[in-house]
N, CA, C and O atoms as a Tripos MOL2 file, in Angstrom:
@<TRIPOS>MOLECULE
protein
  284   283    71     0     0
PROTEIN
NO_CHARGES

@<TRIPOS>ATOM
      1 N          73.5970   81.9790  105.3990 N.3       1 UNK1
      2 CA         74.3500   80.9170  106.0140 C.3       1 UNK1
      3 C          73.4380   80.2120  106.9960 C.2       1 UNK1
      4 O          72.4710   80.8580  107.3990 O.2       1 UNK1
      5 N          73.6060   79.0120  107.4250 N.am      2 UNK2
      6 CA         74.6090   78.0830  106.9080 C.3       2 UNK2
      7 C          74.2040   77.5270  105.5470 C.2       2 UNK2
      8 O          73.0310   77.5520  105.1760 O.2       2 UNK2
      9 N          75.1600   77.0430  104.8340 N.am      3 UNK3
     10 CA         74.8880   76.4470  103.5340 C.3       3 UNK3
     11 C          75.7920   75.2230  103.4000 C.2       3 UNK3
     12 O          76.9940   75.3880  103.1950 O.2       3 UNK3
     13 N          75.2750   74.0270  103.5060 N.am      4 UNK4
     14 CA         73.8680   73.6240  103.4630 C.3       4 UNK4
     15 C          73.1320   73.9120  104.7760 C.2       4 UNK4
     16 O          73.7450   74.0780  105.8310 O.2       4 UNK4
     17 N          71.8050   73.9660  104.6770 N.am      5 UNK5
     18 CA         70.9400   74.2770  105.8130 C.3       5 UNK5
     19 C          69.8790   73.1980  105.9620 C.2       5 UNK5
     20 O          69.6190   72.4230  105.0420 O.2       5 UNK5
     21 N          69.2700   73.1680  107.1530 N.am      6 UNK6
     22 CA         68.1770   72.2210  107.3550 C.3       6 UNK6
     23 C          66.9500   72.8690  107.9840 C.2       6 UNK6
     24 O          65.8310   72.4100  107.7540 O.2       6 UNK6
     25 N          67.1340   73.9320  108.7780 N.am      7 UNK7
     26 CA         66.0050   74.5660  109.4610 C.3       7 UNK7
     27 C          65.8780   76.0590  109.1700 C.2       7 UNK7
     28 O          64.8220   76.5350  108.7530 O.2       7 UNK7
     29 N          66.9690   76.7880  109.3950 N.am      8 UNK8
     30 CA         66.9540   78.2470  109.2980 C.3       8 UNK8
     31 C          68.0950   78.7090  108.3990 C.2       8 UNK8
     32 O          69.1990   78.1660  108.4600 O.2       8 UNK8
     33 N          67.8250   79.7150  107.5620 N.am      9 UNK9
     34 CA         68.8580   80.3730  106.7630 C.3       9 UNK9
     35 C          68.9270   81.8230  107.2250 C.2       9 UNK9
     36 O          67.9070   82.5080  107.3040 O.2       9 UNK9
     37 N          70.1220   82.2780  107.5240 N.am     10 UNK10
     38 CA         70.3370   83.6590  107.9490 C.3      10 UNK10
     39 C          70.8870   84.4520  106.7790 C.2      10 UNK10
     40 O          71.7020   83.9480  106.0070 O.2      10 UNK10
     41 N          70.4420   85.6870  106.6500 N.am     11 UNK11
     42 CA         70.8730   86.5490  105.5500 C.3      11 UNK11
     43 C          71.6350   87.7260  106.1370 C.2      11 UNK11
     44 O          71.0990   88.4870  106.9420 O.2      11 UNK11
     45 N          72.8850   87.8700  105.7280 N.am     12 UNK12
     46 CA         73.6830   89.0240  106.1250 C.3      12 UNK12
     47 C          73.6720   90.0260  104.9910 C.2      12 UNK12
     48 O          73.9850   89.6810  103.8520 O.2      12 UNK12
     49 N          73.3110   91.2710  105.2920 N.am     13 UNK13
     50 CA         73.3590   92.3080  104.2650 C.3      13 UNK13
     51 C          74.4900   93.2680  104.5950 C.2      13 UNK13
     52 O          74.7840   93.5240  105.7630 O.2      13 UNK13
     53 N          75.1110   93.7880  103.5670 N.am     14 UNK14
     54 CA         76.2460   94.6790  103.7470 C.3      14 UNK14
     55 C          75.7910   96.0150  104.3080 C.2      14 UNK14
     56 O          74.7040   96.5000  103.9950 O.2      14 UNK14
     57 N          76.6350   96.5990  105.1390 N.am     15 UNK15
     58 CA         76.3880   97.9260  105.7080 C.3      15 UNK15
     59 C          75.0520   98.0110  106.4430 C.2      15 UNK15
     60 O          74.4200   99.0670  106.4670 O.2      15 UNK15
     61 N          74.6260   96.9080  107.0350 N.am     16 UNK16
     62 CA         73.3660   96.8580  107.7950 C.3      16 UNK16
     63 C          72.1640   97.2800  106.9600 C.2      16 UNK16
     64 O          71.2010   97.8360  107.4880 O.2      16 UNK16
     65 N          72.2220   97.0170  105.6610 N.am     17 UNK17
     66 CA         71.1000   97.3570  104.7790 C.3      17 UNK17
     67 C          69.8950   96.4930  105.1400 C.2      17 UNK17
     68 O          70.0380   95.3650  105.6120 O.2      17 UNK17
     69 N          68.7190   97.0410  104.9110 N.am     18 UNK18
     70 CA         67.4860   96.3360  105.2430 C.3      18 UNK18
     71 C          67.1130   95.3900  104.1070 C.2      18 UNK18
     72 O          67.0370   95.7920  102.9460 O.2      18 UNK18
     73 N          66.8860   94.1420  104.4560 N.am     19 UNK19
     74 CA         66.4240   93.1560  103.4820 C.3      19 UNK19
     75 C          64.9170   93.3050  103.3780 C.2      19 UNK19
     76 O          64.1980   93.1050  104.3570 O.2      19 UNK19
     77 N          64.4330   93.6620  102.1790 N.am     20 UNK20
     78 CA         63.0080   93.9240  101.9790 C.3      20 UNK20
     79 C          62.1790   92.6620  101.8380 C.2      20 UNK20
     80 O          60.9870   92.6660  102.1460 O.2      20 UNK20
     81 N          62.7850   91.5960  101.3820 N.am     21 UNK21
     82 CA         62.0510   90.3520  101.1950 C.3      21 UNK21
     83 C          62.9230   89.3340  100.5050 C.2      21 UNK21
     84 O          64.0400   89.6270  100.0800 O.2      21 UNK21
     85 N          62.3890   88.1240  100.4000 N.am     22 UNK22
     86 CA         63.1280   87.0470   99.7530 C.3      22 UNK22
     87 C          62.1330   86.0650   99.1490 C.2      22 UNK22
     88 O          61.0190   85.8950   99.6450 O.2      22 UNK22
     89 N          62.5620   85.4260   98.0700 N.am     23 UNK23
     90 CA         61.7470   84.4080   97.4130 C.3      23 UNK23
     91 C          62.6260   83.1820   97.2230 C.2      23 UNK23
     92 O          63.7600   83.2860   96.7560 O.2      23 UNK23
     93 N          62.0960   82.0260   97.5880 N.am     24 UNK24
     94 CA         62.8200   80.7730   97.4460 C.3      24 UNK24
     95 C          62.2340   79.9990   96.2750 C.2      24 UNK24
     96 O          61.0330   79.7350   96.2290 O.2      24 UNK24
     97 N          63.1010   79.6360   95.3230 N.am     25 UNK25
     98 CA         62.6990   78.8900   94.1270 C.3      25 UNK25
     99 C          63.3090   77.5010   94.1790 C.2      25 UNK25
    100 O          64.4080   77.3180   94.7010 O.2      25 UNK25
    101 N          62.5890   76.5120   93.6320 N.am     26 UNK26
    102 CA         63.2280   75.2130   93.4550 C.3      26 UNK26
    103 C          64.0820   75.2830   92.1950 C.2      26 UNK26
    104 O          64.0860   76.3000   91.5010 O.2      26 UNK26
    105 N          64.7910   74.2280   91.9040 N.am     27 UNK27
    106 CA         65.7550   74.2450   90.8020 C.3      27 UNK27
    107 C          65.0840   74.3920   89.4390 C.2      27 UNK27
    108 O          65.7380   74.7790   88.4710 O.2      27 UNK27
    109 N          63.7830   74.0880   89.3500 N.am     28 UNK28
    110 CA         63.0670   74.2550   88.0820 C.3      28 UNK28
    111 C          62.4580   75.6450   87.9350 C.2      28 UNK28
    112 O          61.8130   75.9360   86.9280 O.2      28 UNK28
    113 N          62.6580   76.5100   88.9400 N.am     29 UNK29
    114 CA         62.1900   77.8900   88.8360 C.3      29 UNK29
    115 C          60.8340   78.1670   89.4530 C.2      29 UNK29
    116 O          60.3370   79.2900   89.3640 O.2      29 UNK29
    117 N          60.2240   77.1710   90.0780 N.am     30 UNK30
    118 CA         58.9270   77.3750   90.7320 C.3      30 UNK30
    119 C          59.1230   78.0350   92.0900 C.2      30 UNK30
    120 O          60.0510   77.6970   92.8240 O.2      30 UNK30
    121 N          58.2440   78.9780   92.4210 N.am     31 UNK31
    122 CA         58.2920   79.6250   93.7270 C.3      31 UNK31
    123 C          57.8610   78.6170   94.7870 C.2      31 UNK31
    124 O          56.7790   78.0350   94.7080 O.2      31 UNK31
    125 N          58.7220   78.4250   95.7710 N.am     32 UNK32
    126 CA         58.4420   77.4930   96.8610 C.3      32 UNK32
    127 C          57.9020   78.2470   98.0720 C.2      32 UNK32
    128 O          56.9210   77.8270   98.6860 O.2      32 UNK32
    129 N          58.5480   79.3610   98.4110 N.am     33 UNK33
    130 CA         58.1270   80.2010   99.5370 C.3      33 UNK33
    131 C          58.4770   81.6480   99.2500 C.2      33 UNK33
    132 O          59.4560   81.9540   98.5700 O.2      33 UNK33
    133 N          57.6370   82.5380   99.7960 N.am     34 UNK34
    134 CA         57.9160   83.9740   99.7390 C.3      34 UNK34
    135 C          58.0050   84.4950  101.1600 C.2      34 UNK34
    136 O          57.1930   84.1450  102.0160 O.2      34 UNK34
    137 N          58.9930   85.3300  101.4010 N.am     35 UNK35
    138 CA         59.2080   85.9190  102.7160 C.3      35 UNK35
    139 C          59.0900   87.4320  102.5640 C.2      35 UNK35
    140 O          59.9510   88.0670  101.9540 O.2      35 UNK35
    141 N          58.0340   88.0050  103.1130 N.am     36 UNK36
    142 CA         57.8140   89.4520  103.0020 C.3      36 UNK36
    143 C          58.7070   90.2150  103.9700 C.2      36 UNK36
    144 O          59.1770   91.3120  103.6680 O.2      36 UNK36
    145 N          58.9340   89.6210  105.1340 N.am     37 UNK37
    146 CA         59.7530   90.2540  106.1630 C.3      37 UNK37
    147 C          60.8970   89.3100  106.4950 C.2      37 UNK37
    148 O          60.6800   88.1370  106.8010 O.2      37 UNK37
    149 N          62.1130   89.8290  106.4340 N.am     38 UNK38
    150 CA         63.2870   89.0360  106.7740 C.3      38 UNK38
    151 C          63.9280   89.6890  107.9950 C.2      38 UNK38
    152 O          64.3390   90.8480  107.9430 O.2      38 UNK38
    153 N          64.0110   88.9360  109.0960 N.am     39 UNK39
    154 CA         64.5480   89.4810  110.3400 C.3      39 UNK39
    155 C          65.8740   88.8240  110.6760 C.2      39 UNK39
    156 O          66.3380   87.9300  109.9680 O.2      39 UNK39
    157 N          66.4770   89.2780  111.7630 N.am     40 UNK40
    158 CA         67.7490   88.7110  112.2190 C.3      40 UNK40
    159 C          67.6030   87.2500  112.6130 C.2      40 UNK40
    160 O          68.5900   86.5150  112.6620 O.2      40 UNK40
    161 N          66.3680   86.8230  112.8960 N.am     41 UNK41
    162 CA         66.1440   85.4280  113.2530 C.3      41 UNK41
    163 C          66.2500   84.5100  112.0440 C.2      41 UNK41
    164 O          66.2510   83.2890  112.2060 O.2      41 UNK41
    165 N          66.3380   85.0530  110.8530 N.am     42 UNK42
    166 CA         66.4880   84.2560  109.6460 C.3      42 UNK42
    167 C          65.1550   83.8300  109.0640 C.2      42 UNK42
    168 O          64.0940   84.2500  109.5250 O.2      42 UNK42
    169 N          65.2260   82.9930  108.0470 N.am     43 UNK43
    170 CA         64.0160   82.4910  107.3950 C.3      43 UNK43
    171 C          63.9800   80.9740  107.5280 C.2      43 UNK43
    172 O          65.0100   80.3040  107.4510 O.2      43 UNK43
    173 N          62.7960   80.4540  107.7250 N.am     44 UNK44
    174 CA         62.6310   79.0200  107.9380 C.3      44 UNK44
    175 C          62.6280   78.2720  106.6090 C.2      44 UNK44
    176 O          61.9320   78.6450  105.6650 O.2      44 UNK44
    177 N          63.4140   77.2190  106.5620 N.am     45 UNK45
    178 CA         63.4040   76.3160  105.4100 C.3      45 UNK45
    179 C          63.0520   74.9040  105.8600 C.2      45 UNK45
    180 O          63.2260   73.9420  105.1120 O.2      45 UNK45
    181 N          62.5550   74.7890  107.0900 N.am     46 UNK46
    182 CA         62.1790   73.4720  107.6000 C.3      46 UNK46
    183 C          60.9860   72.9420  106.8150 C.2      46 UNK46
    184 O          60.1270   73.7040  106.3720 O.2      46 UNK46
    185 N          60.9510   71.6520  106.6550 N.am     47 UNK47
    186 CA         59.8590   71.0240  105.9300 C.3      47 UNK47
    187 C          60.0570   70.9520  104.4290 C.2      47 UNK47
    188 O          59.2340   70.3640  103.7260 O.2      47 UNK47
    189 N          61.1320   71.5390  103.9250 N.am     48 UNK48
    190 CA         61.3950   71.4790  102.4870 C.3      48 UNK48
    191 C          62.1240   70.1830  102.1420 C.2      48 UNK48
    192 O          62.8640   69.6330  102.9580 O.2      48 UNK48
    193 N          61.9000   69.7090  100.9250 N.am     49 UNK49
    194 CA         62.6080   68.5290  100.4370 C.3      49 UNK49
    195 C          64.0960   68.8410  100.3300 C.2      49 UNK49
    196 O          64.4740   69.9820  100.0660 O.2      49 UNK49
    197 N          64.9280   67.8490  100.5300 N.am     50 UNK50
    198 CA         66.3640   68.0240  100.3360 C.3      50 UNK50
    199 C          66.6240   68.3680   98.8840 C.2      50 UNK50
    200 O          65.9620   67.8470   97.9860 O.2      50 UNK50
    201 N          67.5960   69.2510   98.6500 N.am     51 UNK51
    202 CA         67.9460   69.5910   97.2820 C.3      51 UNK51
    203 C          68.5350   70.9750   97.1670 C.2      51 UNK51
    204 O          68.8480   71.6220   98.1660 O.2      51 UNK51
    205 N          68.6820   71.4220   95.9340 N.am     52 UNK52
    206 CA         69.2620   72.7260   95.6240 C.3      52 UNK52
    207 C          68.1340   73.7040   95.3400 C.2      52 UNK52
    208 O          67.1990   73.3980   94.6000 O.2      52 UNK52
    209 N          68.2360   74.8890   95.9390 N.am     53 UNK53
    210 CA         67.2410   75.9450   95.7750 C.3      53 UNK53
    211 C          67.9500   77.2480   95.4360 C.2      53 UNK53
    212 O          69.1480   77.3940   95.6750 O.2      53 UNK53
    213 N          67.2090   78.1800   94.8830 N.am     54 UNK54
    214 CA         67.7140   79.5200   94.6160 C.3      54 UNK54
    215 C          66.9650   80.4910   95.5110 C.2      54 UNK54
    216 O          65.7340   80.4960   95.5410 O.2      54 UNK54
    217 N          67.7090   81.3130   96.2400 N.am     55 UNK55
    218 CA         67.1290   82.3020   97.1370 C.3      55 UNK55
    219 C          67.3690   83.6810   96.5420 C.2      55 UNK55
    220 O          68.5080   84.1360   96.4380 O.2      55 UNK55
    221 N          66.2850   84.3370   96.1540 N.am     56 UNK56
    222 CA         66.3560   85.6810   95.5710 C.3      56 UNK56
    223 C          66.0830   86.6830   96.6870 C.2      56 UNK56
    224 O          65.0100   86.6750   97.2900 O.2      56 UNK56
    225 N          67.0570   87.5450   96.9580 N.am     57 UNK57
    226 CA         66.9970   88.4760   98.0770 C.3      57 UNK57
    227 C          66.8880   89.8930   97.5340 C.2      57 UNK57
    228 O          67.6550   90.2850   96.6550 O.2      57 UNK57
    229 N          65.9370   90.6610   98.0570 N.am     58 UNK58
    230 CA         65.7600   92.0510   97.6550 C.3      58 UNK58
    231 C          66.2370   92.9590   98.7780 C.2      58 UNK58
    232 O          65.7480   92.8910   99.9050 O.2      58 UNK58
    233 N          67.2110   93.8170   98.4440 N.am     59 UNK59
    234 CA         67.7360   94.8070   99.3790 C.3      59 UNK59
    235 C          67.6290   96.1530   98.6900 C.2      59 UNK59
    236 O          68.3820   96.4450   97.7620 O.2      59 UNK59
    237 N          66.6850   96.9790   99.1490 N.am     60 UNK60
    238 CA         66.4360   98.2430   98.4620 C.3      60 UNK60
    239 C          65.9510   97.9630   97.0530 C.2      60 UNK60
    240 O          64.9540   97.2650   96.8630 O.2      60 UNK60
    241 N          66.6500   98.5030   96.0620 N.am     61 UNK61
    242 CA         66.2980   98.2630   94.6600 C.3      61 UNK61
    243 C          67.1600   97.1720   94.0350 C.2      61 UNK61
    244 O          67.0310   96.8740   92.8480 O.2      61 UNK61
    245 N          68.0300   96.5840   94.8310 N.am     62 UNK62
    246 CA         68.9370   95.5500   94.3320 C.3      62 UNK62
    247 C          68.3800   94.1610   94.6170 C.2      62 UNK62
    248 O          67.7970   93.9140   95.6730 O.2      62 UNK62
    249 N          68.5700   93.2620   93.6580 N.am     63 UNK63
    250 CA         68.1460   91.8740   93.8060 C.3      63 UNK63
    251 C          69.3560   90.9810   93.5820 C.2      63 UNK63
    252 O          70.0710   91.1160   92.5890 O.2      63 UNK63
    253 N          69.5760   90.0630   94.5260 N.am     64 UNK64
    254 CA         70.6530   89.0900   94.4020 C.3      64 UNK64
    255 C          70.0630   87.6970   94.4980 C.2      64 UNK64
    256 O          69.0780   87.4780   95.2050 O.2      64 UNK64
    257 N          70.6600   86.7640   93.7930 N.am     65 UNK65
    258 CA         70.2210   85.3780   93.8530 C.3      65 UNK65
    259 C          71.3840   84.5190   94.3280 C.2      65 UNK65
    260 O          72.4930   84.6010   93.8000 O.2      65 UNK65
    261 N          71.1110   83.6960   95.3330 N.am     66 UNK66
    262 CA         72.1220   82.8100   95.9060 C.3      66 UNK66
    263 C          71.6230   81.3750   95.8530 C.2      66 UNK66
    264 O          70.4350   81.1120   96.0380 O.2      66 UNK66
    265 N          72.5320   80.4610   95.6000 N.am     67 UNK67
    266 CA         72.1950   79.0370   95.6030 C.3      67 UNK67
    267 C          72.3460   78.5230   97.0290 C.2      67 UNK67
    268 O          73.3600   78.7720   97.6820 O.2      67 UNK67
    269 N          71.3270   77.8000   97.5110 N.am     68 UNK68
    270 CA         71.4320   77.1800   98.8240 C.3      68 UNK68
    271 C          71.0720   75.7000   98.7030 C.2      68 UNK68
    272 O          70.3100   75.2940   97.8260 O.2      68 UNK68
    273 N          71.6360   74.9220   99.5960 N.am     69 UNK69
    274 CA         71.3860   73.4860   99.6250 C.3      69 UNK69
    275 C          70.6320   73.1760  100.9110 C.2      69 UNK69
    276 O          71.0430   73.5830  101.9980 O.2      69 UNK69
    277 N          69.5240   72.4500  100.7780 N.am     70 UNK70
    278 CA         68.7330   72.0300  101.9250 C.3      70 UNK70
    279 C          69.0310   70.5590  102.1830 C.2      70 UNK70
    280 O          68.9230   69.7230  101.2860 O.2      70 UNK70
    281 N          69.4080   70.2570  103.4240 N.am     71 UNK71
    282 CA         69.7010   68.8660  103.8120 C.3      71 UNK71
    283 C          68.5620   68.3010  104.6270 C.2      71 UNK71
    284 O          68.6170   67.1450  105.0470 O.2      71 UNK71
@<TRIPOS>BOND
     1     1     2 1
     2     2     3 1
     3     3     4 2
     4     3     5 am
     5     5     6 1
     6     6     7 1
     7     7     8 2
     8     7     9 am
     9     9    10 1
    10    10    11 1
    11    11    12 2
    12    11    13 am
    13    13    14 1
    14    14    15 1
    15    15    16 2
    16    15    17 am
    17    17    18 1
    18    18    19 1
    19    19    20 2
    20    19    21 am
    21    21    22 1
    22    22    23 1
    23    23    24 2
    24    23    25 am
    25    25    26 1
    26    26    27 1
    27    27    28 2
    28    27    29 am
    29    29    30 1
    30    30    31 1
    31    31    32 2
    32    31    33 am
    33    33    34 1
    34    34    35 1
    35    35    36 2
    36    35    37 am
    37    37    38 1
    38    38    39 1
    39    39    40 2
    40    39    41 am
    41    41    42 1
    42    42    43 1
    43    43    44 2
    44    43    45 am
    45    45    46 1
    46    46    47 1
    47    47    48 2
    48    47    49 am
    49    49    50 1
    50    50    51 1
    51    51    52 2
    52    51    53 am
    53    53    54 1
    54    54    55 1
    55    55    56 2
    56    55    57 am
    57    57    58 1
    58    58    59 1
    59    59    60 2
    60    59    61 am
    61    61    62 1
    62    62    63 1
    63    63    64 2
    64    63    65 am
    65    65    66 1
    66    66    67 1
    67    67    68 2
    68    67    69 am
    69    69    70 1
    70    70    71 1
    71    71    72 2
    72    71    73 am
    73    73    74 1
    74    74    75 1
    75    75    76 2
    76    75    77 am
    77    77    78 1
    78    78    79 1
    79    79    80 2
    80    79    81 am
    81    81    82 1
    82    82    83 1
    83    83    84 2
    84    83    85 am
    85    85    86 1
    86    86    87 1
    87    87    88 2
    88    87    89 am
    89    89    90 1
    90    90    91 1
    91    91    92 2
    92    91    93 am
    93    93    94 1
    94    94    95 1
    95    95    96 2
    96    95    97 am
    97    97    98 1
    98    98    99 1
    99    99   100 2
   100    99   101 am
   101   101   102 1
   102   102   103 1
   103   103   104 2
   104   103   105 am
   105   105   106 1
   106   106   107 1
   107   107   108 2
   108   107   109 am
   109   109   110 1
   110   110   111 1
   111   111   112 2
   112   111   113 am
   113   113   114 1
   114   114   115 1
   115   115   116 2
   116   115   117 am
   117   117   118 1
   118   118   119 1
   119   119   120 2
   120   119   121 am
   121   121   122 1
   122   122   123 1
   123   123   124 2
   124   123   125 am
   125   125   126 1
   126   126   127 1
   127   127   128 2
   128   127   129 am
   129   129   130 1
   130   130   131 1
   131   131   132 2
   132   131   133 am
   133   133   134 1
   134   134   135 1
   135   135   136 2
   136   135   137 am
   137   137   138 1
   138   138   139 1
   139   139   140 2
   140   139   141 am
   141   141   142 1
   142   142   143 1
   143   143   144 2
   144   143   145 am
   145   145   146 1
   146   146   147 1
   147   147   148 2
   148   147   149 am
   149   149   150 1
   150   150   151 1
   151   151   152 2
   152   151   153 am
   153   153   154 1
   154   154   155 1
   155   155   156 2
   156   155   157 am
   157   157   158 1
   158   158   159 1
   159   159   160 2
   160   159   161 am
   161   161   162 1
   162   162   163 1
   163   163   164 2
   164   163   165 am
   165   165   166 1
   166   166   167 1
   167   167   168 2
   168   167   169 am
   169   169   170 1
   170   170   171 1
   171   171   172 2
   172   171   173 am
   173   173   174 1
   174   174   175 1
   175   175   176 2
   176   175   177 am
   177   177   178 1
   178   178   179 1
   179   179   180 2
   180   179   181 am
   181   181   182 1
   182   182   183 1
   183   183   184 2
   184   183   185 am
   185   185   186 1
   186   186   187 1
   187   187   188 2
   188   187   189 am
   189   189   190 1
   190   190   191 1
   191   191   192 2
   192   191   193 am
   193   193   194 1
   194   194   195 1
   195   195   196 2
   196   195   197 am
   197   197   198 1
   198   198   199 1
   199   199   200 2
   200   199   201 am
   201   201   202 1
   202   202   203 1
   203   203   204 2
   204   203   205 am
   205   205   206 1
   206   206   207 1
   207   207   208 2
   208   207   209 am
   209   209   210 1
   210   210   211 1
   211   211   212 2
   212   211   213 am
   213   213   214 1
   214   214   215 1
   215   215   216 2
   216   215   217 am
   217   217   218 1
   218   218   219 1
   219   219   220 2
   220   219   221 am
   221   221   222 1
   222   222   223 1
   223   223   224 2
   224   223   225 am
   225   225   226 1
   226   226   227 1
   227   227   228 2
   228   227   229 am
   229   229   230 1
   230   230   231 1
   231   231   232 2
   232   231   233 am
   233   233   234 1
   234   234   235 1
   235   235   236 2
   236   235   237 am
   237   237   238 1
   238   238   239 1
   239   239   240 2
   240   239   241 am
   241   241   242 1
   242   242   243 1
   243   243   244 2
   244   243   245 am
   245   245   246 1
   246   246   247 1
   247   247   248 2
   248   247   249 am
   249   249   250 1
   250   250   251 1
   251   251   252 2
   252   251   253 am
   253   253   254 1
   254   254   255 1
   255   255   256 2
   256   255   257 am
   257   257   258 1
   258   258   259 1
   259   259   260 2
   260   259   261 am
   261   261   262 1
   262   262   263 1
   263   263   264 2
   264   263   265 am
   265   265   266 1
   266   266   267 1
   267   267   268 2
   268   267   269 am
   269   269   270 1
   270   270   271 1
   271   271   272 2
   272   271   273 am
   273   273   274 1
   274   274   275 1
   275   275   276 2
   276   275   277 am
   277   277   278 1
   278   278   279 1
   279   279   280 2
   280   279   281 am
   281   281   282 1
   282   282   283 1
   283   283   284 2
@<TRIPOS>SUBSTRUCTURE
     1 UNK1         2 RESIDUE 1 A UNK
     2 UNK2         6 RESIDUE 1 A UNK
     3 UNK3        10 RESIDUE 1 A UNK
     4 UNK4        14 RESIDUE 1 A UNK
     5 UNK5        18 RESIDUE 1 A UNK
     6 UNK6        22 RESIDUE 1 A UNK
     7 UNK7        26 RESIDUE 1 A UNK
     8 UNK8        30 RESIDUE 1 A UNK
     9 UNK9        34 RESIDUE 1 A UNK
    10 UNK10       38 RESIDUE 1 A UNK
    11 UNK11       42 RESIDUE 1 A UNK
    12 UNK12       46 RESIDUE 1 A UNK
    13 UNK13       50 RESIDUE 1 A UNK
    14 UNK14       54 RESIDUE 1 A UNK
    15 UNK15       58 RESIDUE 1 A UNK
    16 UNK16       62 RESIDUE 1 A UNK
    17 UNK17       66 RESIDUE 1 A UNK
    18 UNK18       70 RESIDUE 1 A UNK
    19 UNK19       74 RESIDUE 1 A UNK
    20 UNK20       78 RESIDUE 1 A UNK
    21 UNK21       82 RESIDUE 1 A UNK
    22 UNK22       86 RESIDUE 1 A UNK
    23 UNK23       90 RESIDUE 1 A UNK
    24 UNK24       94 RESIDUE 1 A UNK
    25 UNK25       98 RESIDUE 1 A UNK
    26 UNK26      102 RESIDUE 1 A UNK
    27 UNK27      106 RESIDUE 1 A UNK
    28 UNK28      110 RESIDUE 1 A UNK
    29 UNK29      114 RESIDUE 1 A UNK
    30 UNK30      118 RESIDUE 1 A UNK
    31 UNK31      122 RESIDUE 1 A UNK
    32 UNK32      126 RESIDUE 1 A UNK
    33 UNK33      130 RESIDUE 1 A UNK
    34 UNK34      134 RESIDUE 1 A UNK
    35 UNK35      138 RESIDUE 1 A UNK
    36 UNK36      142 RESIDUE 1 A UNK
    37 UNK37      146 RESIDUE 1 A UNK
    38 UNK38      150 RESIDUE 1 A UNK
    39 UNK39      154 RESIDUE 1 A UNK
    40 UNK40      158 RESIDUE 1 A UNK
    41 UNK41      162 RESIDUE 1 A UNK
    42 UNK42      166 RESIDUE 1 A UNK
    43 UNK43      170 RESIDUE 1 A UNK
    44 UNK44      174 RESIDUE 1 A UNK
    45 UNK45      178 RESIDUE 1 A UNK
    46 UNK46      182 RESIDUE 1 A UNK
    47 UNK47      186 RESIDUE 1 A UNK
    48 UNK48      190 RESIDUE 1 A UNK
    49 UNK49      194 RESIDUE 1 A UNK
    50 UNK50      198 RESIDUE 1 A UNK
    51 UNK51      202 RESIDUE 1 A UNK
    52 UNK52      206 RESIDUE 1 A UNK
    53 UNK53      210 RESIDUE 1 A UNK
    54 UNK54      214 RESIDUE 1 A UNK
    55 UNK55      218 RESIDUE 1 A UNK
    56 UNK56      222 RESIDUE 1 A UNK
    57 UNK57      226 RESIDUE 1 A UNK
    58 UNK58      230 RESIDUE 1 A UNK
    59 UNK59      234 RESIDUE 1 A UNK
    60 UNK60      238 RESIDUE 1 A UNK
    61 UNK61      242 RESIDUE 1 A UNK
    62 UNK62      246 RESIDUE 1 A UNK
    63 UNK63      250 RESIDUE 1 A UNK
    64 UNK64      254 RESIDUE 1 A UNK
    65 UNK65      258 RESIDUE 1 A UNK
    66 UNK66      262 RESIDUE 1 A UNK
    67 UNK67      266 RESIDUE 1 A UNK
    68 UNK68      270 RESIDUE 1 A UNK
    69 UNK69      274 RESIDUE 1 A UNK
    70 UNK70      278 RESIDUE 1 A UNK
    71 UNK71      282 RESIDUE 1 A UNK
C-alpha cells in the first residue's frame, strides 16, 4: 500500500513474516528494480514512469505477485 503509489510502497506480511526480497516488473515482464532487503520503511518507486507494474514478493519459500499502479 498505497495503491496507486508515487514514492514509497509498503509491504505488509501476515503474522509478521519476514519479507526476503521483492522484484518489480513492468507490464511487459522486464525487471525494473530488485529489492534484496525489504524493511518497514517500504520500497522506493520514485523516478519510475507512470503505469502498471507487477511486484513479486518473496516471503520464506512463498512468492506472491501483486499489481501496483505508479502515478
